[in-house]
C-alpha positions in Angstrom: 0.0 0.0 0.0 3.1 2.2 -0.3 1.7 3.7 -3.5 -1.6 4.9 -1.9 -2.1 8.6 -1.4 -4.0 9.4 1.9 -6.1 12.4 2.7 -6.4 14.0 6.1 -8.7 12.3 8.6 -12.5 12.8 8.4 -14.2 14.6 11.2 -16.8 12.9 13.5 -19.3 15.4 12.1 -18.6 14.3 8.5 -19.0 10.6 9.4 -22.3 11.4 11.2 -23.5 13.3 8.2 -23.0 10.3 5.9 -25.2 8.2 8.2 -27.8 10.9 8.5 -28.0 11.6 4.7 -28.1 7.9 3.8 -30.1 6.6 6.8 -27.6 3.8 7.2 -24.7 3.1 9.5 -21.2 3.2 8.0 -19.5 -0.2 8.1 -17.2 0.0 11.2 -14.0 -0.8 9.1 -14.8 2.0 6.7 -15.6 4.5 9.5 -12.3 3.5 11.2 -10.4 4.0 8.0 -12.0 7.4 7.3 -11.1 8.5 10.9 -7.5 7.9 9.8 -7.7 9.2 6.2 -10.6 10.8 4.6 -10.1 9.2 1.2 -7.4 7.2 -0.6 -6.1 7.3 -4.1 -4.4 4.2 -5.7 -2.9 3.5 -9.1 -3.2 6.3 -11.7 -5.1 8.5 -9.2 -8.1 6.0 -8.9 -10.3 6.9 -6.0 -10.0 3.6 -4.1 -11.8 5.1 -1.0 -13.8 8.3 -1.3 -14.0 11.0 1.3 -16.9 10.9 3.7 -18.4 13.9 2.0 -18.2 12.1 -1.4 -19.7 8.9 0.0 -22.8 10.9 1.1 -23.0 12.9 -2.1 -22.6 10.1 -4.6 -24.9 7.7 -2.9 -27.6 10.3 -2.3 -27.4 11.3 -6.0 -27.6 7.7 -7.3 -30.6 7.0 -5.0 -32.5 10.2 -5.9 -32.0 10.1 -9.7 -35.3 9.5 -11.6 -33.3 8.5 -14.6 -31.3 5.9 -12.7 -34.6 4.6 -11.2 -35.8 3.8 -14.7 -32.5 2.2 -15.8 -31.2 0.3 -12.8 -32.2 -1.8 -9.8 -32.5 0.2 -6.6 -29.3 1.6 -5.0 -30.6 1.8 -1.4 -29.2 -1.6 -0.5 -25.7 -0.5 -1.4 -23.3 2.1 0.0 -20.7 2.9 -2.5 -17.3 4.1 -1.2 -14.9 3.9 -4.1 -14.5 3.3 -7.9 -12.2 2.0 -10.5 -11.9 5.2 -12.5 -14.0 3.7 -15.4 -17.5 4.0 -14.0 -17.8 0.9 -11.9 -18.4 1.4 -8.1 -17.4 -0.6 -5.1 -19.7 -0.7 -2.1 -21.0 -2.6 0.9 -24.4 -4.2 1.0 -26.4 -2.4 3.8 -29.7 -4.2 3.3 -29.1 -6.8 4.7 -25.9 -5.7 6.4 -22.9 -7.5 5.0 -19.1 -7.0 5.4 -18.3 -8.1 1.9 -17.5 -5.6 -0.8 -19.4 -5.8 -4.1 -18.8 -4.1 -7.4 -21.5 -2.5 -9.4 -21.0 -2.7 -13.2 -22.2 0.6 -14.7 -22.7 -1.0 -18.2 -24.8 -4.0 -17.1 -26.2 -3.0 -13.7 -24.5 -6.2 -12.4 -23.7 -6.4 -8.7 -21.0 -9.0 -8.0 -19.0 -10.0 -5.0 -15.5 -8.5 -5.1 -13.8 -9.0 -1.7 -14.1 -10.4 1.8 -14.4 -7.0 3.5 -12.5 -3.7 3.4 -9.0 -5.1 4.2 -9.3 -7.7 1.4 -10.6 -5.0 -1.0 -7.7 -2.6 -0.2 -5.1 -5.4 -0.6 -6.5 -6.5 -3.9 -7.1 -3.1 -5.4 -3.7 -1.6 -4.4 -1.7 -4.6 -5.5 -3.4 -4.9 -8.9 -4.1 -2.0 -11.2 -6.3 -4.1 -13.6 -9.8 -5.4 -13.3 -8.9 -7.8 -10.5 -12.6 -8.3 -9.4 -13.5 -9.8 -12.8 -11.8 -13.1 -11.8 
């Protein structure tokens, strides 16, 4: 993870705002990471982990979009927290609560398992700049 660029820690207020805006608790691993660094960039500037503010904004936007509601399955069960730089998003399933990380494919609306939690996701994404989640 030596190549990762880390942002300054998130405030308690920013973390509480994510939960308030989305009506869902942050996964504890993600909240803990955000308390240490409010976002992380990996290979080629890819936003491996978004800031707390971006997590709230992106998820709220996806959930509120009338166009997305016509095109895609509901986004409320997911809480996106990072992306691959090409449109796909990584997130936790919040309904029902799961620690696994899933990837949303923006071209197919597919939602696939990607990693056994945040630590596994970080290891995989920071060690491999390709589409590691595709198998």
